[in-house]
C-alpha positions in Angstrom: -231.8 -91.1 34.3 -233.2 -91.2 37.7 -230.1 -92.7 39.2 -228.0 -90.0 37.6 -230.3 -87.3 38.9 -230.2 -88.8 42.4 -226.4 -88.8 42.3 -226.3 -85.0 41.1 -228.7 -84.1 44.0 -226.2 -84.1 46.8 -228.0 -81.8 49.1 -231.7 -81.0 49.7 -233.5 -78.6 51.9 -237.1 -78.9 52.4 -237.3 -75.2 53.4 -236.8 -74.0 49.8 -238.9 -76.7 48.1 -242.6 -76.1 47.2 -245.0 -76.7 50.0 -243.7 -77.5 53.5 -245.5 -74.4 54.9 -245.4 -75.5 58.6 -241.7 -76.1 58.4 -241.0 -72.7 56.7 -243.1 -70.8 59.3 -241.4 -72.6 62.2 -237.9 -72.1 60.9 -238.5 -68.5 60.1 -239.9 -67.8 63.6 -237.0 -69.5 65.2 -234.6 -67.4 63.1 -236.3 -64.2 63.9 -236.4 -65.1 67.7 -232.6 -65.7 67.4 -231.9 -62.4 65.8 -234.1 -60.7 68.5 -231.9 -62.4 71.2 -228.9 -60.9 69.4 -230.1 -57.4 68.9 -232.1 -56.7 72.2 -229.0 -57.1 74.6 -227.0 -54.9 72.3 -229.7 -52.1 72.3 -230.2 -52.3 76.0 -226.4 -52.1 76.6 -225.9 -49.2 74.3 -228.9 -47.2 75.6 -227.9 -47.8 79.2 -224.3 -46.8 78.6 -225.7 -43.6 76.7 -228.0 -42.8 79.5 -225.2 -42.6 82.0 -224.0 -39.5 80.2 -227.4 -38.1 78.9 -230.2 -37.9 81.4 -232.9 -37.6 78.7 -232.3 -41.3 77.7 -234.4 -43.8 79.4 -232.3 -45.8 82.1 -232.9 -49.4 81.7 -230.1 -50.1 84.2 -227.6 -47.8 85.8 -225.2 -49.9 87.8 -221.8 -48.3 88.0 -220.0 -51.6 87.8 -221.7 -52.2 84.5 -220.7 -48.9 83.1 -217.1 -49.6 84.4 -217.1 -53.0 82.7 -218.4 -51.4 79.3 -215.6 -48.8 79.5 -213.0 -51.6 80.2 -214.2 -53.7 77.4 -214.2 -50.8 75.2 -210.5 -50.1 76.0 -209.6 -53.7 75.4 -211.3 -53.8 72.0 -209.6 -50.5 71.0 -206.2 -52.0 72.1 -206.8 -55.1 70.0 -207.8 -52.9 67.1 -204.7 -51.0 67.2 -202.6 -54.2 67.5 -204.5 -55.7 64.5 -204.1 -52.5 62.5 -200.4 -52.4 63.2 -199.9 -56.0 62.3 -201.9 -55.6 59.0 -200.0 -52.4 57.9 -196.7 -54.0 58.9 -197.5 -57.2 56.9 -198.5 -55.2 53.9 -195.2 -53.2 54.0 -193.2 -56.4 54.3 -195.1 -58.0 51.5 -194.7 -55.1 49.2 -191.0 -55.0 49.8 -190.7 -58.7 49.3 -192.6 -58.4 45.9 -190.4 -55.6 44.8 -187.2 -57.6 45.6 -188.3 -61.1 44.5 -191.2 -61.0 42.2 -190.6 -58.0 40.0 -186.7 -58.5 39.6 -184.9 -59.1 36.5 -185.7 -62.6 35.2 -183.7 -65.4 36.7 -183.0 -66.9 33.2 -181.1 -65.6 30.2 -183.9 -64.0 28.0 -181.7 -64.2 24.9 -181.0 -67.9 25.4 -184.8 -68.5 26.1 -185.6 -67.4 22.6 -182.7 -69.5 21.1 -184.0 -72.5 23.3 -187.6 -72.0 21.8 -186.2 -72.1 18.3 -184.0 -75.2 18.8 -187.1 -77.0 20.5 -189.3 -75.9 17.5 -186.8 -77.4 15.1 -186.5 -80.5 17.2 -190.2 -81.1 17.4 -190.8 -80.3 13.6 -188.0 -82.9 12.8 -189.4 -85.5 15.2 -193.2 -85.1 15.0 -193.9 -83.0 11.8 -194.3 -79.4 11.3 -196.2 -77.3 13.8 -199.2 -76.7 11.6 -199.7 -80.5 11.2 -199.3 -81.0 15.0 -201.8 -78.5 16.1 -204.4 -79.6 13.3 -204.3 -83.4 13.4 -207.2 -85.0 15.5 -205.5 -88.4 16.1 -201.7 -89.1 16.1 -200.1 -92.3 17.2 -196.6 -91.9 18.3 -194.2 -94.6 17.0 -191.9 -96.2 19.8 -188.8 -94.6 18.1 -190.4 -91.2 18.5 -190.7 -91.4 22.3 -188.4 -88.8 24.1 -185.8 -90.0 26.6 -186.0 -88.5 30.0 -183.1 -85.9 29.6 -183.4 -85.5 25.7 -184.3 -81.8 25.7 -181.6 -81.1 28.4 -179.0 -82.8 26.1 -180.4 -80.8 23.1 -179.7 -77.5 25.0 -176.2 -78.6 26.0 -175.5 -79.5 22.4 -176.3 -75.9 21.4 -174.8 -74.3 24.6 -178.2 -73.0 25.7 -178.2 -74.6 29.2 -178.6 -71.7 31.8 -178.2 -74.2 34.6 -174.4 -74.4 34.1 -173.7 -70.7 34.2 
């Protein structure tokens, strides 16, 4: 029992177990400091850029090179967004056309022959292994060696009844 439980327990994390309060406090503080390090530069940059156009906003920095660089990065990101949008729309159009041409076209087999093949295969299986109700409800069945199917036996069955769509 213990061996099976140990095998099932592939990954553990002491943070989510009971106890370990020092570890939980430490990892939570590190996570919060990390998120502060992400958001503070973003807020400073946005406020400084906004302050260049509105004198009522606090100026944390107002270097013209920094404002120019933010505008330049904004133009590059806008250009990338346009390219990605064009690519996504183009690929969507191409995939929709391909689906209309390939996936939703008339079946590549003869549906009339398909029904005939199903009937012939059902008769063959009934003759070989017993009726369908027996085959579906039996719990254990041992196939006799003479009941084994040859590799191409079903293909030959279709050819006998002229139901092979591959020859057409």
